[in-house]
C-alpha positions in Angstrom: 23.5 -18.2 -23.7 21.1 -19.1 -20.9 22.7 -20.5 -17.9 20.7 -21.6 -14.8 23.2 -20.4 -12.2 21.4 -21.6 -9.1 18.4 -23.8 -8.3 16.5 -24.5 -5.2 17.1 -21.1 -3.3 15.4 -20.5 0.0 12.6 -17.8 0.0 15.0 -15.3 1.6 17.8 -15.9 -0.9 15.3 -15.8 -3.8 13.8 -12.4 -2.8 17.3 -11.0 -2.2 18.3 -12.1 -5.6 15.3 -10.6 -7.4 15.9 -7.1 -6.0 19.7 -7.2 -6.2 21.2 -4.6 -8.5 17.7 -3.2 -9.3 17.6 0.6 -9.1 14.6 3.1 -9.3 13.5 4.3 -12.7 13.9 7.8 -14.0 12.0 10.7 -12.4 9.3 13.1 -13.7 7.4 16.0 -12.3 3.6 15.5 -12.3 0.6 17.4 -11.0 -0.2 16.7 -7.4 -3.5 15.0 -8.3 -1.7 12.6 -10.6 0.8 11.4 -7.9 -1.3 9.1 -5.8 0.4 5.8 -5.5 3.7 7.0 -6.8 7.0 7.3 -4.9 8.5 10.7 -4.1 11.8 11.3 -5.8 12.8 14.2 -3.6 12.4 15.2 0.0 9.8 17.9 0.4 10.2 20.5 3.1 7.6 23.0 4.2 7.9 26.6 3.2 5.4 27.7 6.0 4.3 26.9 9.5 1.3 24.7 9.6 -1.1 25.8 10.9 -0.1 29.2 9.8 -1.7 30.9 12.7 -3.2 30.0 16.1 -6.8 28.9 15.4 -9.9 27.5 17.0 -10.4 23.7 17.1 -14.3 24.2 17.4 -17.2 26.6 17.3 -17.3 28.6 20.4 -16.1 31.8 22.1 -12.5 33.0 22.2 -11.9 34.2 25.8 -9.1 35.1 28.3 -8.7 32.0 30.3 -8.6 34.0 33.5 -12.0 35.4 32.9 -13.8 32.1 32.8 -12.1 29.9 35.2 -15.0 30.3 37.8 -17.6 29.5 35.3 -20.2 26.9 36.3 -23.9 26.1 36.0 -24.4 27.6 39.5 -22.1 30.5 38.9 -22.2 31.3 35.1 -20.0 33.9 33.6 -21.6 36.5 31.3 -19.3 38.3 28.8 -20.2 40.9 26.0 -19.4 39.5 22.5 -17.2 41.9 20.5 -17.6 40.3 17.1 -17.9 37.0 15.2 -14.8 35.6 13.6 -15.3 33.3 10.7 -12.8 30.9 9.2 -11.2 32.9 6.5 -12.7 36.1 7.9 -10.8 39.4 8.1 -12.3 40.9 11.2 -9.8 40.7 14.1 -11.1 42.2 17.3 -8.8 42.5 20.4 -10.2 40.6 23.3 -9.7 42.5 26.5 -10.4 41.7 30.1 -14.0 40.8 30.6 -14.8 40.5 26.8 -14.9 37.6 24.2 -15.4 37.1 20.5 -17.7 34.4 18.9 -15.4 32.2 16.8 -15.8 29.4 14.2 -13.8 26.2 13.8 -10.5 27.1 12.0 -10.8 30.8 12.5 -7.7 32.7 13.8 -7.6 33.3 17.6 -7.9 37.1 18.2 -5.3 39.1 20.0 -5.7 38.9 23.8 -7.5 35.5 23.8 -5.8 32.3 24.9 -8.6 29.8 25.0 -11.9 28.8 23.4 -15.1 27.9 25.3 -17.0 25.4 23.2 -20.5 26.6 22.0 -22.2 23.7 23.8 -21.1 25.1 27.2 -22.9 28.4 26.5 -26.3 29.8 25.7 -25.0 30.5 22.2 -25.5 34.3 22.7 -24.7 36.7 19.8 -24.3 40.0 21.6 -23.5 38.6 25.0 -22.8 35.0 26.0 -23.6 33.0 29.2 -20.8 30.5 30.0 -21.7 27.6 32.2 -18.7 25.2 31.9 -14.9 25.8 32.1 -13.5 22.2 31.7 -12.0 22.7 28.2 -10.6 26.1 29.1 -8.6 24.5 32.0 -6.9 22.0 29.7 -3.5 22.8 28.4 -4.6 23.4 24.8 -7.8 25.2 25.7 -9.3 24.3 22.3 -6.6 26.3 20.5 -4.6 24.7 17.7 -1.1 26.4 18.0 0.8 27.8 15.0 3.3 25.3 13.6 2.1 22.4 15.8 2.0 20.1 12.7 4.9 21.6 10.8 7.4 24.4 11.0 8.9 26.2 8.1 11.9 24.2 6.9 10.7 20.9 8.5 10.8 17.7 6.3 7.2 17.0 5.3 8.0 13.6 3.5 11.2 11.8 2.7 12.1 10.7 -0.8 10.8 7.2 -1.3 7.5 7.9 0.4 4.5 6.2 -1.3 2.0 8.9 -1.8 -1.5 8.1 -0.4 -4.6 10.4 -0.6 -3.7 11.7 2.8 -0.2 12.4 1.7 -1.6 14.4 -1.3 -3.7 16.4 1.2 -0.7 17.4 3.3 1.4 18.2 0.2 -1.3 20.5 -1.0 -1.5 22.4 2.3 2.2 23.3 2.0 1.8 24.5 -1.6 3.2 21.6 -3.6 1.2 21.9 -6.8 3.4 19.4 -8.4 5.9 16.8 -7.3 8.9 14.9 -8.5 8.2 11.2 -8.6 9.6 8.0 -10.1 8.2 6.9 -13.3 5.8 3.9 -13.1 7.3 0.6 -14.2 6.0 -0.7 -17.6 5.3 -4.3 -17.3 4.5 -6.7 -20.2 2.7 -9.9 -19.3 3.1 -13.1 -21.5 0.9 -16.1 -20.9 1.5 -19.4 -22.7 -0.3 -22.7 -22.8 -2.3 -24.6 -25.4 -4.8 -25.6 -22.8 -5.7 -21.9 -22.1 -8.5 -19.7 -23.5 -9.9 -16.3 -22.7 -13.3 -16.2 -20.9 -15.0 -15.2 -24.2 -14.3 -18.9 -25.3 -16.0 -20.4 -22.3 -17.9 -22.8 -24.5 -14.6 -24.7 -25.0 -14.4 -25.0 -21.2 -17.8 -26.3 -20.9 -17.0 -28.9 -23.6 -14.1 -30.0 -21.6 -11.4 -28.9 -24.0 -9.8 -25.9 -22.4 -9.5 -24.0 -19.2 -9.9 -20.2 -18.7 -6.6 -18.4 -18.3 -7.8 -16.9 -14.9 -4.5 -15.2 -14.1 -4.7 -13.2 -17.2 -7.6 -11.4 -15.5 -6.2 -11.5 -11.9 -2.4 -10.6 -12.5 -2.6 -7.4 -14.5 -4.9 -5.5 -12.1 -2.8 -6.9 -9.3 0.3 -5.4 -10.9 -1.5 -2.1 -11.5 -2.6 -1.9 -7.8 1.1 -2.5 -6.7 2.2 0.4 -9.0 2.8 -0.3 -12.7 1.4 0.2 -16.1 0.6 -3.2 -17.7 0.4 -4.5 -21.2 -0.9 -8.0 -21.6 -0.1 -9.9 -24.9 -2.6 -12.2 -26.5 -2.4 -15.9 -25.2 0.5 -17.7 -26.9 0.5 -21.4 -27.9 3.2 -23.8 -26.7 5.3 -23.0 -29.6 9.0 -22.1 -29.3 9.2 -19.7 -32.2 5.9 -18.0 -31.4 7.0 -17.4 -27.8 10.4 -16.3 -28.7 9.2 -13.8 -31.2 6.5 -12.4 -29.0 9.0 -11.8 -26.3 11.4 -10.2 -28.6 8.8 -7.8 -30.0 7.6 -6.9 -26.4 11.2 -6.0 -25.5 11.7 -4.0 -28.7 8.5 -2.1 -27.9 9.9 -1.0 -24.5 9.2 -2.2 -21.0 10.8 -2.2 -17.6 9.8 -5.7 -16.6 8.9 -8.9 -18.4 6.6 -11.3 -16.7 5.8 -14.7 -18.2 3.4 -17.2 -16.8 3.8 -20.8 -17.4 6.4 -22.7 -19.4 9.2 -22.5 -16.7 8.7 -26.1 -15.3 10.4 -29.2 -16.8 7.6 -30.5 -19.0 8.1 -31.5 -22.6 6.1 -28.4 -23.8 7.5 -25.9 -21.5 9.1 -23.6 -24.0 9.7 -20.4 -22.2 13.2 -21.3 -21.0 14.2 -22.3 -24.5 12.8 -19.1 -25.9 14.8 -17.1 -23.4 17.9 -19.2 -24.3 17.6 -18.0 -27.9 17.3 -14.4 -26.8 20.6 -14.7 -24.7 18.9 -14.2 -21.4 20.9 -14.3 -18.2 19.1 -16.3 -15.5 19.9 -15.9 -11.8 17.8 -18.9 -10.6 14.9 -21.1 -11.9 13.6 -22.7 -8.7 13.0 -21.8 -5.2 12.3 -24.0 -2.1 8.7 -22.8 -1.7 5.2 -24.2 -2.2 3.2 -23.0 -4.0 5.4 -21.6 -6.7 8.7 -23.6 -6.7 9.3 -23.5 -10.5 10.0 -19.8 -10.8 12.5 -18.2 -13.0 14.4 -14.9 -12.4 16.9 -13.1 -14.6 17.3 -10.5 -17.3 16.6 -10.5 -21.0 18.4 -7.9 -23.1 19.0 -6.1 -19.8 15.4 -6.1 -18.8 14.3 -7.8 -15.6 12.4 -11.0 -16.1 10.2 -13.0 -13.8 8.9 -16.4 -15.0 6.0 -17.2 -12.8 4.6 -20.7 -12.7 1.3 -21.4 -14.5 -1.0 -22.7 -11.8 -3.2 -19.9 -10.8 -2.4 -19.8 -7.1 1.3 -20.2 -7.8 1.2 -17.3 -10.2 -0.4 -15.0 -7.7 1.6 -16.2 -4.7 4.9 -15.7 -6.5 3.7 -12.3 -7.8 3.2 -11.3 -4.2 6.6 -12.7 -3.1 8.7 -11.5 -6.0 6.9 -9.1 -8.4 5.9 -6.8 -5.5 9.4 -6.1 -4.1 10.8 -5.8 -7.7 8.1 -3.3 -8.8 8.4 -1.4 -5.6 12.2 -1.0 -6.0 11.8 0.0 -9.7 9.1 2.6 -8.7 11.4 4.1 -6.1 9.4 3.1 -3.1 11.2 3.0 0.3 9.4 -0.2 1.3 7.7 -3.1 -0.4 4.4 -2.1 1.0 3.8 -5.5 2.5 2.5 -6.0 6.1 3.7 -9.1 7.9 2.3 -9.9 11.4 3.0 -12.5 14.0 -0.1 -14.7 14.5 -1.2 -17.6 16.6 -2.1 -20.9 14.8 -5.7 -21.8 15.7 -5.7 -25.3 14.2 -3.0 -28.0 13.6 -1.6 -27.8 10.1 0.5 -30.3 8.1 3.0 -28.6 5.7 5.4 -31.5 4.9 8.7 -29.8 5.6 11.6 -29.3 3.3 10.1 -26.2 1.7 8.8 -22.9 2.9 4.9 -23.4 2.7 2.7 -20.4 2.2 -0.7 -21.6 3.4 -3.9 -19.7 2.6 -5.4 -18.7 5.8 -7.8 -16.3 7.3 -6.7 -14.1 10.2 -9.2 -12.9 12.8 -9.1 -11.6 16.3 -9.7 -14.2 19.1 -11.7 -13.5 22.2 -8.5 -12.8 24.1 -7.5 -10.1 21.5 -4.8 -12.1 19.8 -4.8 -12.5 16.0 -5.4 -16.1 15.1 -4.9 -18.0 11.8 -7.2 -20.7 10.3 -6.8 -22.3 6.9 -9.1 -20.7 4.3 -9.8 -24.1 2.5 -8.1 -26.7 0.4 -4.5 -25.7 -0.5 -4.1 -27.1 -4.2 -2.1 -24.7 -6.4 -5.0 -24.7 -8.9 -7.6 -23.6 -6.3 -7.7 -19.9 -6.8 -11.0 -19.4 -4.9 -9.2 -20.3 -1.7 -6.8 -17.5 -2.3 -9.6 -15.2 -3.0 -11.3 -15.9 0.4 -8.1 -15.8 2.3 -6.7 -12.7 3.9 -3.2 -13.8 4.5 -0.4 -16.3 3.6 0.9 -18.1 6.6 4.7 -18.7 6.4 5.6 -22.2 7.5 9.4 -22.6 7.7 11.3 -25.4 6.0 12.0 -27.2 9.2 8.4 -27.4 10.3 6.6 -30.2 8.7 3.8 -29.9 11.3 2.3 -26.8 13.2 0.5 -27.4 16.4 -2.3 -25.2 17.8 -1.0 -22.2 19.8 2.2 -21.9 17.9 3.2 -18.5 16.5 4.3 -17.9 12.9 4.5 -15.0 10.5 1.7 -14.1 8.1 1.8 -11.9 5.0 -1.4 -9.9 5.0 -3.4 -10.0 1.8 -6.6 -8.3 2.6 -8.7 -6.8 5.4 -8.6 -8.4 8.8 -12.1 -9.5 9.9 
């Protein structure tokens, strides 16, 4: 039997409730190239030193440092070239006093050499070389990348829970990880309800003034995929209790890790989602949060599967997805963090929020002339105005006790896009 245990939670309480008791999904081993965006399910250590040998950081000449310390344009040093060492080459001459070896970037430093003169500071000779600058040679590194300066054998490469970016994949390949153990991607089913909604293919009904496009059916699934999920979107459902109940039951029977519904969680006469869940013996943790947009949100489980009931207004849908679906999906996917960046920013214009709720204002953050990040509203803030969210790059968090924000005040902002 459905029971709305709590209503009107604060934003912090609501987020904590959403992720409480959620554990990462099962693990699987996948080829490295298929692991981008996934969370490591094991801590990876390096079997080798990285780099595996001292090597040159640039094209030049491997020398004994002492032989070239006096080199200058006025007093050049001329050395015979013993050989040319290529990256991956096998030839390994021994550099003795008064000699050098021509060397390419990444090639191993030959025995006897302890520095590299960059090719730009020479006459680029092949049999002998005229060196006219010693600045880099006098530096501590001397243009030499030391063995193990990135990783030593046995060092931790990445901890379990790390979200794998393309750069992570590159590092893992360099230590021989052809495959990795990762958590399974959450399977999400999205159910949208509303007699007023149509797909974009029926836009003629919109132009006739009879319907509106179900815009979040096009925005929400790719957003969920980008956060880290496989997504199945059911056909639009009418405001019909039996149809909604049966569709949700079928989706659960087919298998999923998270059920997301949009619309039907408010208190309108035709909001049937809660009634449908009631007939499916759902356990509801809460059904309203003290936030705007997105106050009428439901959270719970249906047949043991996590459920998020997002409001139907487009902005409310996407904002609550950011607030609640992101941390839930990241927890299911085994990620160590929710992947969200929150920055402290300065308010560049006065803003009225109303108080009593945590307001999430769509803003644009840019760097002011003094170098401080500043926030300005991105436009009108109505929960049906999706374009304003599209042009915004952040959500400004205005606390419940702040009905008005003055210019120059500092608040937290959740970053949505690139800072311009």
